[in-house]
N, C-alpha and C positions, 0 to 999 in steps of 0.2 A: 451549556450547550456547546456542541462541537460543530465547527464550520469547515466545509470542504468547497474548494473552488476548482473547477475543471478547466484547464487550458488545453484545447484540443490540437494545437499546432505542433508539427514535427518537421524538421528539415527533410527527413526521409522516413517512410513508414517501414518499421521493422517487420519481417515476415512471420514472426511468432506472436506478435502482440494483438490481443483482442479488444483492448480498450478503444473507445471512440476517439479517433485521431485522424488528421489529414495534413497535407502540406498547406501552407497559408493560401496559395493560389491568389485569387482576387479578393479574398476576405479583408476588409479594412480593419487591421488590428486595433487601431485607435477607436473605431466605432464599436468593436467587440468589447473593449474595456469599458466604454461608456454604458453598454448594455448590461454588463455585469453590475455596474453601479446602480442602474435602474432596478434590476432584480433584487439587489441587496437592500435598497431603500424600501421597496415594496414589502419584502418579507419582514424587515425590521419593524415595520409599523405594527405588526401583529404579535410581536414577541415580548412586549412590555419590558424593554431594557434588560433582557437577560444577558449576563456577561458571557463572553466567548472564552471557554476554557482552553480550547485548542483551535488553531487555524492551519489548514493543510492545503497547499497549492500543488495539485497533481495534474496528470495529463496522459498523453501528450508530453510536451516538453516546456514546462514553465520557464526554464532558463533561456528559452528562445526570446522571451520578451525583452525589449530594449530597456535600459535604465529609465527612460522617459515613461514608457508604458507601465513599468513596475511601480514607479513612484506614484503615478496617477491611480493605479489600481489600489494600492495600499491607502491612499488618501480617501478614496471612495468607500473602502471597507471600514475604515476608522470613523468616517462620518456616519455610517449606518449602524455600526455595532460597538459594543463596549469591549474594546481590545486594549489591554494594558500590559504592563511589564510582567505580569504573572502568566500571560497567555503563551502557551507553547506554540511557536510558529514554525512549521516545517515547509520546506520547499524542495520539490524534486528537481534535480539538475542532471544533465548529461555532461560527461567530461568534454572539454574543448568547446563548450558552447558559451563560455563566459571567461572574462579576463580579470585582471587585478582590480580595475575600477569597479566592475560590476559586482565582484565579490565584496568589495568594501560597501557598496550600496545595499547589498543584502543585510549586512550587519547594521547599517544606519536605519534601515526600515524595521528593524526589530526581529529579523529572522534568527531563531535560536537553534535551528536544527536543519541541516541539509541532508537529503537522501540522494546519494550519488549513484546513478545507474551504470555501474561498471560492467556487470554481468560476467566478465571473464578478463583475465590478464593474458590469455593465450591468443596469438595472432590468428591461428587457423579457426579457433572457436569464434572469435569476434567476426571473422569474415562470414562464417556460416550464419551467424545471427544478423548479419547485415549492419553491424555497428560501424561507425565511421571513425571511432577513436582507437588509440592503441594504449598499451600499458603505460607508456611515458605520459600520455595525456591524463590518465587517471592520477598518476603520482603528482603531476603538476597541478591538477585541479584541487587535490587534497591540500597541497602546500599553500595555494592561494586562499583557500577557505580558512585554514589555520592562521595564516598571516592576517587575514581580515578580522579575526576574532570571533568567528562563528563558534558558539559554545559546544555544540554536539554535531557529530558527523556519523551518518550511516552509509555503509557501502552495500549496494544490492549485488548479489551474485546469483548465478543459475547453474544447475547441474543436470546431468542426463541429456545434454545437447548432442545432436547427431555428430559422430566423429570424436567426441570428447572421451578420453580415457580416464581411468582412475588417477593416473599420474598427472595428467593435465589438471584435474580437479584439485589435487593436493597442491600443485604449484600455484594455482589461483588462490587457494586459501592462504598459503604462505605469503604470497605477495600482498594480499589484503591485510593480513595480520601485521606485516612489516610497517604498514602505515598507521597502526595503532588507532583504528576507529573506535568510537564509543559503542557502536551498534553494527551488527552484520545481519542482513537478511539473506537467507540461502534458500532459494526456491527451486523445487523440482519442476523442470519444464513440463508443461501439459499442452496437449494439442487441442487448441480451441477452434471452434467453427469460425468460418469467415476469416481465416488466415491462410497465408501461402503454405505454412508448415502443415496445417491440417490437410490441405489438399494432397501434399506429398505423402503424408501419413496414410491417407485413404488409398493411395496408389501403391502402397507398400514400399515406398522409397525410404521412409523412416519407420523405426519400430519403437515401441514403448516396452522396455525391458524391466519388469518389476524387480527382478533380482538385482540388476545393476542399480536401480533407483534406491533400493534398500541399502545396498553397500555404500553408495556415495552419501546418502543421508546419514547413516551411522558414522561414517568417517568424519563428516563435518561436526556432528554432535560431540563425538569423543574429543576431537582436537580442540574445539572452541570451549567446551566446558572445562577441560583440563587447564586452560589458560585463563580461567576466571570469568568467562562469559556465561551469563545465566540464560539457559534455554527456556525462555518464558512463554513461548508460543511455538507451534510446530515449525515455522519457518524463520523464527526471529531469535536473535541472541543479543544480549546487552551486558555491558559492564554494570556493576551495581549502581542503581539509581538512574540509569540511562535508558529505561524502557520508553517506548513511544506512548505517551499519554493519549494521543489521538486514536491510535489503533485499539488501545485498551478500552476506550470509550465505546467503540463499535462492539467489541466482544461482550462487554458487560450489559449492553442494551440501553445506553444513554441516548438522549435525543441528539439528532444531528441534522444540520441543514446543508444541502448541496446547491451550489450555484453553477450555472454554465450548462452547455449542451451535454445531455446524457447523465447529468448528476442526479443522484437519488437523495431523498430526504425522508426522515422519519421523525415526526414531532407529535407528541400527544396521542400516540396510537394511530396516527394516519401516515401512510407512506405514499410518496409520489415520485415520479421520474420525469425529468425534463426531456424534451424532444432530442433525440440523438442526431441532430442535424444543425450545423452552425448557421447556415442560411435561414433555415426555418426558425431557429432560436432567435436570431436577430429580428426576424419579422414579427414573431409573437411578442417579444419584449416591447418592440416599438408600438404594437397594436394594443396589447392588453396588460403589459407590465410583468408578465410571467410567461414561462414556457412549459407549464405542466401539461402532460399528455396522458399519463397513466396514474391512477390513484386507487388505494385500497385501505381498508381498515384492518389493523393488526389486532386480532382478538387475543384473549389470554392464552388459549391453547397454542396458537401459532407463535406467540412470543416465547412460550415455554420451550417449544421445539427448536426455535432459533437459538435460544440460550444454551440448550444442550449441545447443538452442533458447533457453536462458536466457542463456548467455554471449555469443552473437552479438548480444544486445541491449545489451551493455556496451562501453565503449571499451577494456576490457582485451582482449576478444576470446576466441576459443576456442583452447586449446592444440592444436597439430597432432596430438598423440597421440590426441585424441578423433575426429580426422578420418582415421584411418589406413585405414578401409575405404571412404572416399569416393574415386571416381575422380579422379586428379590433374588430368585435363582439365577437370573441373567447377570445381575450385579455380582453375585457370589462367584459365578463362573469366571468372570473377568479377573476378580481378585485372586482366585485360586490358581489361574493360569499365569499370574505374574504380570498381567497387562494393566492392572489398575490397583489403586489402594484407596481406602477410606481414611481421610484425615481431616480433622477439624470441621466435621460436618459436610465435607465435600467428597466427591469421587474424582480422583486424579489419575491420569494415565501415566504409567511408568514402564520401564523396560522397553519392549518393542511396541508398547501401546501407542506412543505418538506417531510412529510410522504407519500404524493401522487405523488412524483416527477416523477415516471416512467409513470404513467397514464396521468399526465399533459403534459409531453413531447410528448407522443403519440398523445394527443389531439391537440397540437400545430403544429406538423410537418406532420401529416397524412391527 
């Protein structure tokens, strides 16, 4: 089983981010940690001691948590679940939100992987994104994590940001590569509803240039793969053996449990979402021991369609059994146009296929 814990707190809400998050305000963080522990214990009672393959702390900004709160959180999670030395433990962190002592605590708590939200190394781009760190902060954070003995490090980057040129993107890639990360995530900025960026996009202040998107995507793919990074998912690159086991679990359809406000879970064919409201979450946990507000049963056909959409994004591809109802001529056309190939019983996107994954998915399933 894969376990996700959502920490919704941020020092500052970035204008492009659509994940559920907020500044701490008057929320008692200690009380929030205890509520996570209650939810964890409640869910663990029905899981029959299933071991946790991966644990992922996301947000928000998990690195905002103090050492005291982190230590308590990990203690509660280990009391509830079977987490051992084989568990991949990933923690999202923002540069300049932790120091030497805290980085050392990450290592002592068993964190095996830190995903650092750098986004860019260019000051103008960071300002546009509303980020509070600079390039030197990123470099210092990487140094602290390496010194602390964190085994693997991911650097999150973003392209097609308003005002970002191709040269700026290349400079950011070079700066990230100079830090020798084990993994790089390179995301195309998308304009999500309920964000300040989306409002500006709707007003025409920002544009979504598909030609530029393709150019920057292809540049990253070419540069990173030439340097030995495996392009194992549309937005993810890893050195050999350094892929994210947690994300691969999602893509393959493995069971996962989400704790915290807005977290989603899928276990045994049932999916539910927690209330996306921290105050409401605390109230529900204290009242009934869970914060579940939306639930659905995932049938065989829905599971199949999800696997097509997610596995097409990977270099593993989609097993042909999931494509049994797709007209053969549709698959043949993709292969003939050099967008996909059939290999080892799977359909894999190649060439410009990964860039067109969304439209190809729609072509296959609609």
